[in-house]
C-alpha positions as CSV (number, residue, x, y, z in Angstrom):
1,M,42.1,17.6,-57.6
2,L,44.6,18.5,-60.4
3,S,45.3,22.1,-61.2
4,G,48.2,21.5,-63.6
5,V,50.6,18.9,-64.9
6,S,53.9,19.8,-66.7
7,M,56.5,17.6,-68.3
8,R,60.1,18.5,-69.0
9,L,61.7,16.1,-71.4
10,A,65.4,15.7,-71.2
11,S,67.4,17.5,-74.0
12,S,70.6,16.0,-72.6
13,P,71.6,12.9,-70.6
14,S,69.8,14.5,-67.6
15,S,66.5,12.9,-66.5
16,S,63.0,13.9,-67.5
17,T,60.5,15.1,-64.9
18,I,56.8,15.5,-64.4
19,R,55.4,18.1,-62.0
20,I,51.9,17.8,-60.7
21,R,50.1,20.7,-59.0
22,C,47.0,19.8,-56.9
23,R,44.1,21.9,-55.9
24,D,45.1,21.6,-52.2
25,F,48.5,23.2,-53.0
26,T,50.3,19.9,-52.9
27,F,53.2,19.7,-55.4
28,V,54.5,16.4,-56.5
29,A,57.5,15.7,-58.8
30,F,58.4,12.5,-60.6
31,T,61.8,11.8,-62.2
32,F,62.4,9.4,-65.0
33,T,65.5,8.1,-66.6
34,D,64.1,8.0,-70.1
35,D,61.7,10.1,-72.2
36,T,59.6,7.2,-73.2
37,T,58.5,6.3,-69.7
38,A,57.9,9.9,-68.9
39,R,55.6,10.3,-72.0
40,D,53.7,7.1,-71.1
41,V,53.0,8.3,-67.5
42,F,52.1,11.8,-68.7
43,D,49.6,10.5,-71.3
44,F,48.2,8.0,-68.8
45,I,47.5,10.8,-66.2
46,K,46.0,13.0,-68.9
47,Y,43.8,10.2,-70.2
48,R,42.5,9.2,-66.8
49,T,41.7,12.7,-65.6
50,C,40.7,14.6,-68.8
51,R,38.7,12.1,-70.7
52,I,36.1,11.0,-68.3
53,S,32.8,10.9,-70.1
54,S,30.6,12.5,-67.5
55,I,30.3,13.5,-63.8
56,D,28.7,10.2,-62.8
57,K,32.0,8.5,-63.7
58,L,33.8,10.2,-60.9
59,Y,35.0,8.6,-57.7
60,A,32.0,9.7,-55.6
61,F,29.8,7.2,-57.4
62,K,32.0,4.3,-56.4
63,H,33.1,5.4,-53.0
64,N,32.3,3.0,-50.2
65,P,32.4,4.9,-46.9
66,P,33.4,3.3,-43.6
67,P,30.6,2.2,-41.2
68,V,31.0,5.2,-39.0
69,E,30.0,7.4,-42.0
70,K,27.2,5.1,-43.1
71,A,25.6,5.5,-39.7
72,I,24.9,9.2,-40.4
73,N,22.9,10.4,-43.3
74,G,24.3,13.8,-44.1
75,W,21.7,14.5,-46.8
76,D,19.0,14.8,-44.1
77,L,20.8,17.6,-42.1
78,Y,19.4,20.5,-44.1
79,D,15.6,20.9,-44.3
80,V,14.5,24.3,-45.8
81,R,11.3,24.3,-43.9
82,A,13.0,23.5,-40.6
83,E,15.6,26.3,-41.1
84,F,13.0,29.0,-41.8
85,R,10.9,27.7,-39.0
86,R,13.9,28.3,-36.8
87,Q,14.0,31.8,-38.2
88,G,10.3,32.2,-37.3
89,I,8.6,31.5,-40.6
90,S,6.2,28.6,-40.8
91,E,2.9,27.8,-42.5
92,K,1.5,26.9,-39.1
93,A,2.8,29.9,-37.2
94,A,1.5,33.4,-37.1
95,D,2.1,35.4,-40.3
96,R,5.3,37.5,-40.0
97,G,5.0,38.9,-43.5
98,W,6.6,36.0,-45.3
99,R,5.3,32.8,-46.8
100,L,6.7,29.5,-48.2
101,S,6.0,29.3,-51.9
102,T,6.2,26.1,-54.0
103,I,6.0,27.9,-57.3
104,N,9.3,26.4,-58.2
105,K,8.6,22.8,-57.0
106,D,9.4,21.4,-60.5
107,Y,12.2,23.9,-61.2
108,T,10.4,25.3,-64.2
109,F,10.0,28.8,-62.6
110,C,13.8,29.0,-62.1
111,S,16.1,26.1,-62.8
112,T,18.9,27.4,-60.5
113,Y,16.7,28.2,-57.5
114,P,15.6,25.8,-54.7
115,A,12.2,24.2,-54.9
116,T,10.9,26.1,-51.9
117,L,11.1,29.9,-51.9
118,V,10.4,32.4,-49.1
119,V,8.6,35.4,-50.5
120,P,6.5,38.3,-49.1
121,S,3.0,37.3,-48.1
122,A,1.6,40.3,-49.8
123,V,2.9,39.2,-53.2
124,S,1.0,36.5,-55.1
125,D,2.6,33.8,-57.3
126,N,1.1,35.5,-60.3
127,V,3.1,38.7,-59.6
128,L,6.2,36.5,-59.1
129,R,5.7,35.0,-62.6
130,Y,5.8,38.5,-64.2
131,A,8.7,39.7,-61.9
132,R,11.0,36.8,-62.9
133,L,11.1,38.1,-66.5
134,F,12.9,41.2,-65.3
135,R,15.7,39.4,-63.4
136,S,18.7,37.6,-64.9
137,M,18.2,33.8,-65.0
138,H,14.8,34.4,-63.5
139,R,16.4,34.7,-60.0
140,I,13.8,37.0,-58.3
141,P,14.4,38.7,-54.9
142,V,13.7,36.1,-52.2
143,L,14.4,35.9,-48.5
144,T,17.5,34.2,-47.1
145,Y,17.6,35.5,-43.6
146,L,15.2,37.0,-41.0
147,H,16.8,38.5,-38.0
148,P,15.3,36.9,-34.8
149,V,15.5,40.1,-32.7
150,N,14.7,43.1,-34.9
151,N,12.9,41.2,-37.8
152,C,15.0,42.9,-40.5
153,T,15.9,40.8,-43.5
154,I,18.5,39.8,-46.0
155,S,17.1,39.1,-49.5
156,R,19.0,38.0,-52.5
157,S,18.5,38.0,-56.3
158,S,20.3,38.5,-59.6
159,Q,20.7,41.7,-61.5
160,P,17.7,43.4,-63.2
161,S,17.4,43.4,-66.9
162,I,17.7,47.1,-67.5
163,G,19.4,46.9,-70.8
164,L,20.3,49.8,-73.1
165,F,16.7,51.1,-73.2
166,N,16.2,51.5,-69.4
167,A,13.5,48.8,-69.1
168,Y,11.6,48.5,-65.9
169,S,9.1,46.1,-64.3
170,V,6.3,47.3,-62.0
171,Q,6.0,43.8,-60.6
172,D,9.7,43.7,-59.7
173,E,9.4,47.1,-58.0
174,R,6.4,45.8,-56.1
175,L,8.3,42.7,-55.0
176,V,11.4,44.5,-53.8
177,K,9.3,47.0,-51.9
178,A,7.4,44.2,-50.3
179,C,10.7,42.6,-49.2
180,F,11.6,45.8,-47.5
181,S,8.3,46.2,-45.7
182,A,7.0,42.7,-45.1
183,T,7.8,42.4,-41.4
184,S,7.0,46.0,-40.5
185,S,3.4,45.4,-41.7
186,H,2.9,42.2,-39.7
187,H,5.1,42.4,-36.7
188,S,6.3,44.9,-34.1
189,S,9.4,45.6,-36.0
190,P,11.0,48.9,-37.0
191,V,8.8,51.3,-38.9
192,T,10.2,52.4,-42.2
193,T,11.2,56.0,-42.0
194,Q,13.4,55.8,-45.1
195,C,13.2,59.0,-47.1
196,D,13.2,58.8,-50.9
197,V,16.8,58.4,-52.0
198,S,17.8,58.2,-55.6
199,H,21.6,58.4,-55.5
200,D,24.0,55.5,-55.9
201,T,26.8,55.0,-53.4
202,T,30.1,53.2,-53.7
203,Q,31.9,51.3,-51.0
204,S,34.5,54.0,-50.6
205,E,31.7,56.5,-49.8
206,M,30.1,54.6,-47.0
207,D,29.6,56.6,-43.8
208,Q,31.8,54.2,-41.8
209,S,34.2,51.4,-42.8
210,A,33.7,47.9,-41.4
211,S,36.9,48.2,-39.4
212,E,35.6,51.3,-37.6
213,T,32.4,49.5,-36.7
214,N,34.3,47.2,-34.4
215,D,33.9,50.0,-31.9
216,L,30.1,49.9,-32.4
217,V,29.3,46.4,-31.5
218,V,25.9,47.3,-30.2
219,M,23.5,44.5,-31.0
220,A,19.9,45.3,-31.8
221,S,18.0,44.2,-28.7
222,P,14.9,45.1,-26.8
223,S,17.1,47.1,-24.4
224,P,17.3,50.9,-25.0
225,M,20.0,52.2,-27.4
226,Y,21.6,55.6,-26.9
227,D,23.5,57.9,-29.2
228,E,27.2,57.9,-28.1
229,K,27.7,61.6,-28.9
230,T,24.4,63.2,-27.6
231,G,23.4,60.6,-25.0
232,K,19.8,60.8,-26.3
233,R,17.7,57.6,-26.6
234,L,17.4,56.3,-30.2
235,I,13.9,55.7,-31.4
236,Y,13.6,52.0,-32.4
237,G,14.0,51.8,-36.2
238,A,14.4,55.6,-36.7
239,Q,17.8,55.1,-38.2
240,Q,16.5,52.6,-40.7
241,S,17.9,53.0,-44.2
242,N,17.0,50.1,-46.5
243,V,19.7,49.3,-49.0
244,I,20.2,47.5,-52.3
245,Y,23.8,46.1,-52.3
246,D,25.3,45.6,-55.8
247,A,28.5,43.5,-55.3
248,R,30.0,44.7,-58.5
249,P,32.0,47.8,-59.4
250,Q,29.6,50.4,-60.8
251,T,31.4,50.5,-64.2
252,N,30.9,46.8,-64.6
253,A,27.2,47.0,-63.8
254,E,26.9,49.7,-66.5
255,V,28.7,47.6,-69.1
256,N,26.4,44.7,-68.4
257,R,23.5,46.8,-69.7
258,M,24.8,46.0,-73.2
259,N,24.0,42.4,-72.5
260,K,20.5,43.2,-71.2
261,G,21.7,43.4,-67.6
262,G,22.5,46.4,-65.4
263,S,21.6,47.7,-62.0
264,E,18.5,49.2,-60.5
265,N,17.4,52.6,-61.6
266,M,16.9,54.2,-58.2
267,T,14.4,56.8,-59.4
268,R,12.0,53.8,-59.6
269,Y,13.3,52.2,-56.3
270,N,13.1,55.4,-54.4
271,F,12.2,53.6,-51.1
272,A,15.9,52.5,-50.7
273,S,19.4,53.6,-51.5
274,K,22.1,51.6,-53.4
275,I,25.7,50.7,-52.6
276,F,28.3,49.3,-55.0
277,L,30.7,47.1,-53.2
278,N,33.4,47.0,-55.9
279,I,34.2,43.2,-55.5
280,P,36.2,41.8,-58.4
281,N,34.6,39.2,-60.6
282,I,35.5,35.6,-61.1
283,H,38.1,36.3,-63.8
284,G,40.3,38.5,-61.5
285,V,40.0,36.0,-58.7
286,R,41.1,33.1,-60.9
287,K,44.1,35.1,-62.1
288,S,44.9,35.9,-58.5
289,L,45.0,32.3,-57.4
290,H,47.1,31.4,-60.4
291,R,49.7,33.9,-59.3
292,I,49.7,32.4,-55.8
293,S,50.3,28.9,-57.2
294,S,53.1,30.2,-59.4
295,A,54.8,31.8,-56.3
296,L,54.6,28.5,-54.3
297,Q,55.1,25.8,-56.9
298,D,59.0,25.6,-56.8
299,T,59.7,26.6,-53.2
300,D,59.1,23.1,-51.9
301,I,62.0,21.6,-53.9
302,L,64.3,24.6,-54.1
303,S,66.2,26.1,-51.2
304,T,64.5,29.5,-51.7
305,S,62.0,31.4,-49.6
306,I,58.6,32.4,-50.9
307,S,58.6,35.7,-52.7
308,T,56.5,38.0,-50.7
309,Q,56.4,40.4,-53.7
310,A,54.8,37.6,-55.8
311,L,52.2,37.0,-53.0
312,D,51.4,40.7,-52.7
313,S,51.1,41.0,-56.5
314,S,48.3,38.4,-56.5
315,S,46.0,40.9,-54.7
316,W,44.4,37.9,-53.0
317,L,44.3,39.5,-49.5
318,E,42.9,42.7,-51.0
319,Y,40.1,40.7,-52.5
320,I,39.4,39.0,-49.2
321,S,39.4,42.3,-47.4
322,C,37.0,43.7,-49.9
323,I,34.5,40.9,-49.4
324,L,34.8,41.1,-45.6
325,R,34.2,44.8,-45.8
326,G,31.1,44.4,-47.8
327,S,29.8,41.6,-45.6
328,A,30.4,43.6,-42.4
329,S,28.5,46.6,-44.0
330,I,25.5,44.3,-44.6
331,A,25.7,42.9,-41.1
332,K,25.9,46.4,-39.6
333,K,23.0,47.6,-41.7
334,V,20.8,44.7,-40.5
335,G,22.0,44.2,-36.9
336,I,22.7,47.8,-35.8
337,E,20.7,50.1,-38.1
338,H,17.6,47.9,-38.2
339,S,17.4,48.0,-42.0
340,H,16.4,45.6,-44.8
341,V,18.8,44.8,-47.5
342,L,18.8,43.2,-51.0
343,V,22.0,41.7,-52.2
344,H,22.9,40.8,-55.8
345,C,25.8,40.7,-58.3
346,S,25.3,39.6,-61.9
347,D,23.6,36.2,-61.8
348,G,23.4,36.0,-58.0
349,W,25.3,32.8,-57.3
350,D,28.9,33.8,-56.6
351,R,29.5,37.1,-54.8
352,T,25.9,37.2,-53.6
353,S,26.3,33.8,-51.9
354,Q,29.6,34.9,-50.3
355,L,28.2,38.2,-49.0
356,C,24.9,36.8,-47.7
357,A,26.5,33.8,-46.0
358,L,29.3,35.9,-44.3
359,A,26.8,38.5,-43.1
360,Q,24.7,35.8,-41.5
361,I,27.8,34.3,-39.7
362,M,28.4,37.8,-38.2
363,L,24.7,38.2,-37.3
364,D,23.7,34.8,-36.0
365,P,25.7,32.6,-33.5
366,Y,23.9,29.5,-34.8
367,F,25.8,29.7,-38.1
368,R,29.1,29.7,-36.1
369,T,28.3,26.2,-34.9
370,I,29.2,23.0,-36.8
371,D,25.5,22.2,-37.6
372,G,24.6,25.8,-38.4
373,F,27.6,26.3,-40.7
374,I,26.6,23.2,-42.6
375,V,23.0,24.5,-42.9
376,L,24.4,27.8,-44.1
377,V,26.5,26.2,-46.9
378,E,23.5,24.1,-47.9
379,K,21.2,27.1,-48.0
380,D,23.2,29.9,-49.5
381,F,25.5,28.0,-51.8
382,L,24.1,24.6,-52.7
383,S,20.3,25.3,-52.8
384,F,20.7,28.8,-54.3
385,G,22.7,27.5,-57.2
386,H,26.3,28.2,-56.7
387,M,27.8,26.4,-59.6
388,F,30.3,24.1,-58.0
389,R,30.8,22.0,-61.1
390,L,31.6,24.9,-63.3
391,R,33.7,26.8,-60.7
392,A,35.7,23.7,-59.8
393,G,36.1,22.1,-63.2
394,H,35.8,18.6,-61.9
395,L,36.4,17.0,-65.3
396,N,39.7,18.9,-65.7
397,H,40.9,20.4,-69.0
398,E,43.6,19.3,-71.4
399,S,45.2,22.8,-71.5
400,W,46.2,22.1,-67.9
401,F,48.7,19.6,-69.2
402,T,51.8,21.2,-70.7
403,V,55.1,20.2,-72.1
404,D,58.1,22.6,-71.7
405,K,59.1,24.8,-74.6
406,D,62.3,22.9,-75.4
407,V,60.2,20.1,-76.9
408,S,60.3,20.2,-80.7
409,I,57.3,21.4,-82.7
410,S,56.8,17.9,-84.2
411,Q,56.2,16.5,-80.7
412,R,53.4,18.8,-79.8
413,E,49.8,17.8,-80.3
414,P,48.0,19.7,-83.1
415,Q,45.3,22.2,-82.0
416,P,42.2,22.6,-84.1
417,P,41.7,25.9,-85.8
418,P,39.0,28.2,-84.3
419,Q,35.6,27.9,-85.9
420,E,33.9,31.1,-87.0
421,G,30.5,31.8,-85.5
422,Q,27.4,32.2,-87.6
423,A,25.4,35.4,-87.5
424,Q,22.0,35.1,-85.8
425,G,19.2,37.5,-85.1
426,D,18.7,40.9,-86.6
427,V,21.4,43.4,-87.3
428,L,20.8,45.4,-84.1
429,Q,21.2,42.5,-81.8
430,N,24.4,41.5,-83.7
431,A,25.8,45.0,-83.3
432,I,24.9,45.1,-79.6
433,G,26.5,41.6,-79.1
434,S,29.7,42.7,-80.8
435,I,30.0,45.8,-78.7
436,S,29.3,43.8,-75.5
437,S,31.9,41.2,-76.4
438,W,34.5,43.9,-77.2
439,W,33.8,45.6,-73.9
440,A,34.0,42.4,-72.0
441,K,37.3,41.5,-73.6
442,R,38.7,44.9,-72.9
443,L,37.6,44.8,-69.3
444,E,38.9,41.3,-68.7
445,E,42.3,42.3,-70.1
446,K,42.3,45.0,-67.4
447,G,41.0,42.7,-64.7
448,G,37.5,44.2,-65.0
449,G,34.4,42.9,-66.6
450,D,31.7,41.2,-64.7
451,S,30.4,38.2,-66.5
452,E,30.0,35.4,-64.0
453,G,27.4,33.2,-65.5
454,V,27.6,30.4,-68.0
455,L,29.8,31.9,-70.7
456,A,30.2,31.0,-74.3
457,E,32.0,27.8,-75.0
458,D,35.8,28.1,-74.6
459,A,38.3,26.9,-77.2
460,V,37.9,23.3,-76.0
461,P,40.0,20.9,-78.2
462,Q,37.8,19.0,-80.5
463,E,39.3,15.8,-79.2
464,H,38.2,16.7,-75.8
465,K,34.6,17.4,-76.9
466,E,34.4,13.9,-78.5
467,H,34.9,12.4,-75.1
468,I,32.8,14.8,-72.9
469,G,29.4,16.2,-73.4
470,N,29.6,19.9,-74.0
471,Q,27.4,20.7,-70.9
472,E,29.7,18.9,-68.6
473,A,33.1,19.8,-70.2
474,T,35.3,22.1,-68.1
475,S,35.0,25.7,-69.3
476,L,38.2,27.5,-68.4
477,K,36.5,30.9,-68.2
478,N,34.0,29.6,-65.7
479,V,36.6,28.0,-63.3
480,S,37.2,30.3,-60.3
481,P,37.9,29.8,-56.5
482,V,34.7,31.5,-55.3
483,F,34.0,28.9,-52.5
484,H,37.7,29.0,-51.6
485,Q,37.4,32.8,-51.1
486,F,34.4,32.3,-48.8
487,L,36.2,29.7,-46.7
488,D,39.2,32.0,-46.5
489,C,37.0,34.9,-45.3
490,V,35.5,32.6,-42.6
491,R,39.1,31.7,-41.6
492,Q,39.9,35.4,-41.2
493,M,36.8,35.8,-38.9
494,Q,37.8,32.6,-37.0
495,R,41.3,34.0,-36.4
496,Q,40.0,37.3,-35.1
497,F,37.3,35.7,-32.9
498,P,39.0,32.4,-31.8
499,T,36.3,31.6,-29.1
500,R,33.2,32.3,-31.2
501,F,33.3,29.4,-33.6
502,E,32.5,25.8,-32.6
503,F,34.5,24.4,-35.6
504,N,38.3,24.7,-35.9
505,E,40.6,25.6,-38.7
506,R,41.0,22.0,-39.8
507,F,37.3,21.8,-40.4
508,L,37.5,24.6,-43.0
509,R,40.7,23.1,-44.6
510,R,39.1,19.7,-45.0
511,L,35.9,21.2,-46.4
512,Y,38.0,23.0,-49.0
513,Y,39.8,19.7,-49.8
514,H,36.5,17.8,-50.3
515,S,35.0,20.5,-52.4
516,H,37.5,19.3,-55.0
517,S,38.2,15.7,-54.1
518,C,35.1,14.3,-55.9
519,Q,34.9,11.7,-53.1
520,Y,31.4,12.8,-52.0
521,G,28.4,13.9,-54.1
522,T,27.7,17.2,-52.3
523,F,29.7,19.5,-54.5
524,L,29.5,17.7,-57.9
525,Y,26.7,19.7,-59.5
526,N,25.6,23.3,-60.1
527,S,22.1,23.3,-58.7
528,E,19.4,21.6,-56.6
529,M,17.7,20.5,-59.8
530,Q,20.8,18.9,-61.2
531,R,21.4,17.0,-58.0
532,R,17.8,15.7,-58.1
533,D,18.1,14.6,-61.7
534,A,21.4,12.8,-61.0
535,R,19.9,11.1,-57.9
536,V,23.0,12.0,-55.9
537,Q,21.3,11.3,-52.5
538,E,20.7,7.7,-53.6
539,R,24.0,7.1,-55.4
540,T,26.6,9.0,-53.4
541,V,27.5,9.9,-49.8
542,S,27.1,13.4,-48.4
543,V,30.3,15.1,-47.3
544,W,28.5,16.1,-44.1
545,S,28.5,12.4,-43.1
546,Y,32.3,12.6,-43.1
547,F,32.4,15.6,-40.8
548,L,29.6,14.7,-38.4
549,S,31.1,11.2,-37.9
550,R,34.3,12.9,-36.8
551,R,32.8,15.8,-34.9
552,A,35.4,15.7,-32.1
553,E,38.3,16.1,-34.6
554,F,36.7,19.4,-35.9
555,T,35.6,20.9,-32.7
556,N,37.3,24.0,-31.3
557,P,38.3,23.4,-27.7
558,S,38.2,27.2,-27.0
559,Y,34.6,27.6,-28.2
560,D,32.4,29.7,-25.9
561,A,28.7,29.3,-26.7
562,V,27.4,31.8,-24.2
563,I,25.7,34.9,-25.8
564,D,25.5,38.0,-23.6
565,D,25.1,41.3,-25.4
566,R,26.2,43.2,-22.2
567,N,29.6,41.5,-22.5
568,R,31.6,42.8,-25.4
569,D,33.4,39.5,-25.8
570,R,30.1,37.5,-26.0
571,T,27.8,39.7,-28.1
572,R,25.6,38.1,-30.7
573,L,27.0,40.3,-33.5
574,I,30.6,40.1,-34.5
575,L,32.1,42.6,-37.0
576,V,35.4,41.6,-38.6
577,N,38.3,44.0,-39.1
578,D,38.8,44.0,-42.8
579,K,42.3,45.5,-42.4
580,D,43.5,42.6,-40.2
581,V,43.8,39.9,-42.9
582,R,46.6,37.3,-43.1
583,W,47.5,34.4,-45.4
584,W,45.8,31.2,-44.5
585,H,49.1,29.4,-44.4
586,Q,47.8,26.0,-43.3
587,L,45.8,25.7,-46.5
588,F,48.8,26.5,-48.6
589,N,50.9,23.9,-46.7
590,R,53.3,26.5,-45.5
591,S,54.4,27.9,-42.1
592,D,53.1,31.2,-40.7
593,A,56.6,32.7,-40.8
594,E,57.0,31.9,-44.5
595,M,53.8,33.7,-45.6
596,N,53.0,36.2,-42.9
597,A,56.4,37.4,-41.5
598,H,56.4,40.5,-43.7
599,L,52.8,41.3,-42.7
600,D,53.6,40.9,-39.1
601,A,56.7,43.2,-39.5
602,A,54.5,45.8,-41.2
603,A,52.0,45.7,-38.4
604,A,54.9,46.0,-35.9
605,A,56.2,49.0,-37.8
606,Q,52.7,50.5,-37.9
607,S,52.4,50.1,-34.1
608,H,55.9,51.6,-33.6
609,L,54.9,54.6,-35.7
610,A,51.6,55.1,-33.8
611,S,53.2,54.8,-30.4
612,T,56.1,57.1,-31.4
613,M,53.7,59.8,-32.7
614,A,51.5,59.5,-29.7
615,A,54.5,59.9,-27.4
616,F,55.4,63.2,-29.0
617,G,51.9,64.5,-29.2
618,A,51.3,63.6,-32.9
619,E,48.6,61.1,-32.4
620,P,45.8,60.9,-35.0
621,Q,42.7,62.9,-34.6
622,S,40.0,61.2,-32.5
623,G,37.9,58.9,-34.6
624,S,40.4,58.6,-37.4
625,K,42.0,55.3,-38.3
626,T,45.6,54.4,-37.7
627,P,47.5,54.4,-40.9
628,A,48.2,51.0,-42.4
629,F,51.2,50.1,-44.4
630,H,50.9,48.5,-47.9
631,S,53.8,46.9,-49.5
632,S,53.9,47.2,-53.2
633,P,55.0,44.4,-55.5
634,K,56.8,46.9,-57.8
635,L,59.2,48.2,-55.1
636,D,62.2,46.1,-55.9
637,P,65.3,48.3,-56.0
638,A,67.3,45.8,-57.9
639,S,64.9,45.7,-60.7
640,M,64.5,49.4,-61.1
641,P,66.3,51.5,-63.7
642,A,69.2,53.5,-62.3
643,S,67.6,56.8,-63.4
644,E,64.3,56.1,-61.6
645,P,64.1,57.6,-58.1
646,M,63.7,55.3,-55.1
647,P,59.9,55.1,-54.3
648,T,58.8,55.9,-50.8
649,A,56.6,54.0,-48.5
650,T,52.9,54.8,-48.4
651,V,50.2,54.9,-45.8
652,D,46.5,54.4,-46.0
653,D,44.5,57.2,-44.3
654,G,41.3,55.3,-44.6
655,Q,40.1,56.8,-47.9
656,G,41.2,54.0,-50.2
657,E,43.6,54.6,-53.1
658,D,42.7,58.3,-53.3
659,G,43.9,58.7,-49.7
660,M,47.5,57.4,-50.3
661,E,50.1,59.9,-49.3
662,D,53.9,59.9,-49.2
663,L,55.3,58.5,-45.9
664,S,58.1,61.0,-46.0
665,A,55.6,63.9,-46.1
666,H,53.6,62.3,-43.3
667,L,56.6,62.1,-41.1
668,G,58.2,65.3,-42.3
669,L,61.1,63.4,-43.8
670,S,63.1,64.5,-46.9
671,D,66.4,63.7,-48.4
672,G,68.0,65.9,-45.9
673,G,66.3,64.5,-42.9
674,F,63.4,65.5,-40.7
675,D,62.9,69.2,-41.7
676,G,59.3,69.6,-40.8
677,G,57.6,69.7,-37.4
678,V,55.8,67.4,-35.1
679,D,52.1,68.0,-35.9
680,G,49.5,68.3,-33.2
681,A,46.3,66.4,-33.1
682,N,45.4,67.5,-36.7
683,D,47.8,67.1,-39.7
684,A,47.2,70.6,-41.0
685,R,49.8,71.0,-43.7
686,D,49.1,72.1,-47.2
687,P,50.6,70.1,-50.2
688,K,53.8,72.2,-50.0
689,G,54.4,71.3,-46.4
690,S,53.5,74.6,-44.9
691,P,51.2,74.9,-41.9
692,T,47.6,75.8,-42.7
693,P,46.7,79.3,-41.4
694,G,45.0,79.2,-38.0
695,T,46.6,75.9,-36.9
696,D,48.9,75.3,-34.0
697,V,52.1,73.6,-35.3
698,A,55.3,73.5,-33.3
699,P,58.1,74.9,-35.4
700,V,61.1,72.6,-35.6
701,S,64.1,73.4,-37.6
702,G,65.6,69.9,-38.0
703,I,65.7,66.4,-36.7
704,A,68.4,67.2,-34.2
705,A,66.2,69.8,-32.6
706,T,63.6,67.2,-31.7
707,G,65.9,64.5,-30.4
708,L,64.0,62.1,-32.5
709,G,66.9,61.3,-34.8
710,P,67.6,57.7,-33.7
711,I,63.9,56.9,-33.4
712,F,62.9,58.0,-36.9
713,Q,66.1,56.7,-38.4
714,S,65.4,53.2,-37.1
715,L,61.7,53.5,-37.9
716,S,62.3,54.6,-41.5
717,Q,64.8,51.8,-42.0
718,D,62.3,49.3,-40.8
719,V,59.6,50.6,-43.0
720,M,61.7,50.8,-46.1
721,R,63.0,47.3,-45.6
722,I,59.4,46.1,-45.3
723,V,58.1,48.0,-48.3
724,T,61.0,47.3,-50.6
725,G,60.8,43.5,-49.9
726,G,64.1,43.3,-48.0
727,Q,65.7,40.2,-46.7
728,Q,63.1,37.7,-45.6
729,P,63.7,35.3,-42.7
730,S,64.7,31.8,-43.7
731,P,61.6,29.5,-44.0
732,A,61.0,27.4,-41.0
733,P,61.0,23.6,-41.6
734,R,57.5,22.4,-42.4
735,P,56.0,19.4,-40.7
736,D,55.0,16.6,-43.0
737,Q,51.9,17.3,-44.9
738,E,48.7,16.0,-43.5
739,L,47.7,12.7,-45.0
740,R,44.6,12.9,-47.1
741,E,42.0,10.3,-45.9
742,M,40.3,8.5,-48.7
743,T,38.2,6.3,-46.4
């Protein structure tokens, strides 16, 4: 549960202190009257947390649960055959184009995949054996979800091994094509009318953003569907456009080719199109969470409010929004456009798990129940090999223990010098490896890169290696809050649809806590194979026993289980608004006002702007999105040079960063006041501020002529105070932190 321990030794008669930062964002401070005691306590904590010999020495293997938990065997809740039988796939049922394969029953086919795989019926196991050689870590495309109404599918895999020489695999192409056509050949599902498409598409080039699709909650159902513009009946499946979703930025995917990775060459997969979702990798996410912890760590003991600029600079909410946008695109593609999708990132166990699971929550009400959500986590994270041990760093790391800089050099522990690597392989491979490492380092420095698998060994102190086997030692570059991100995304959905989830907010918060507590065996290992080899079901208790034995505590009293696609509030499909994201303040042990007041104020200013423009005939064009304000972490007037002009607020016109424009230009404001005009339905000004020929723009000579002076003056002051990080409200007193049950 530790994320950092720091010790400040007294350089004067003042006392020494030890500060402990926990994974659940609890911060604890100890004060000592002498340095000796402080050192003893610091070393004791370090020894007891960093020098555990192996995973099976953790608390989960000694935990004795109460009788109420013993009465429920959480290990039996997930049965892969039962889940896919619920989806309509069974060995005893009619063939729906998919079959259960036991090719991986001993985990020799793929060590990070589950023992039972669902693959197209038309593809033999022999083809699978060849196809696996073309996918990173042998993680071939397999089924994770079959839609119960339109029979469209979500498949998942890892990246293809394109490499620098544009390698290809006929068997892999055949497998992917079979995934996209399996149900259409065996069931009355949409007929594939996809034209050959060979272009790549980025998330910013999608035909419609996820927030816009909130107005298109039309669930695929046997009832007729009609085009909203023409009124004509849509032919079932005619809008099908099968897609390969690559979760990475396109640049990162190209760089991975130097390490025998890459992304599909669409000239060979011309039965589908491809979309890059531009989701940051584990390194950027790790740095983002570190910035959040730094912003929070001293506010609980100092009489200062949380720096909203520090929170915004973490980019955490931007990352959450990006994941939600990609997940909603997948859900829309399957649920509304009746299409098949294949999702992958690099190795297919981080962003792929996030996207597949979130899309299924949007598509299937079952996964919004307590039992269904547990099944979803077991299926798409645990069985498909999300590396909980690597990402959580359960055995901790000695670099997380620090002593303040005022300690003398002689008091610091010596660090071993780095060891030089030995050349291996031929000259060409060494050259490619060097170039790949150089690119990865450069991209990581810029927040890019895309390595998310098991990386090379970090600079683990030799003393640490002597106590811990290399395979179980915490690797700093592999630690990342991927599962935390997923739970945060679910919380955003839960907040936007408060009656559609059976479980409450506390359920998610406790699940996050126990993913780090090491009290239960569920999240201790990286794969199904590792859990089998460690015999966790025999030696530990499942975390689901904890939740199911306390079901009433985690049930949402407002839950509405009724599904009615004719009622907008009860449709099967829910599509989240990726622009409406907020800090999950309960998880950070802070009040809503402390973390979200500036976001609420920005939303109020946005609403004020929209209503004001609408009142004077300046409402946005029909179908366009309302501008959303973005506060910048760099807009601090006190920290800016006197010679640098004051930055202006910006708005987002729905085109991403390329669509940012000056708020003053948008409102017609300048240093001398409102010197433009009130635009009509279309903003038809050229970059110089002049009306575009052929447009109808009311000429206004000044702010006084419009009578809008007080309104725009007040509005501009509100906006600038928000954007420049003005005075924040005093933090509300927080209730005592929730006690952490250890029984």
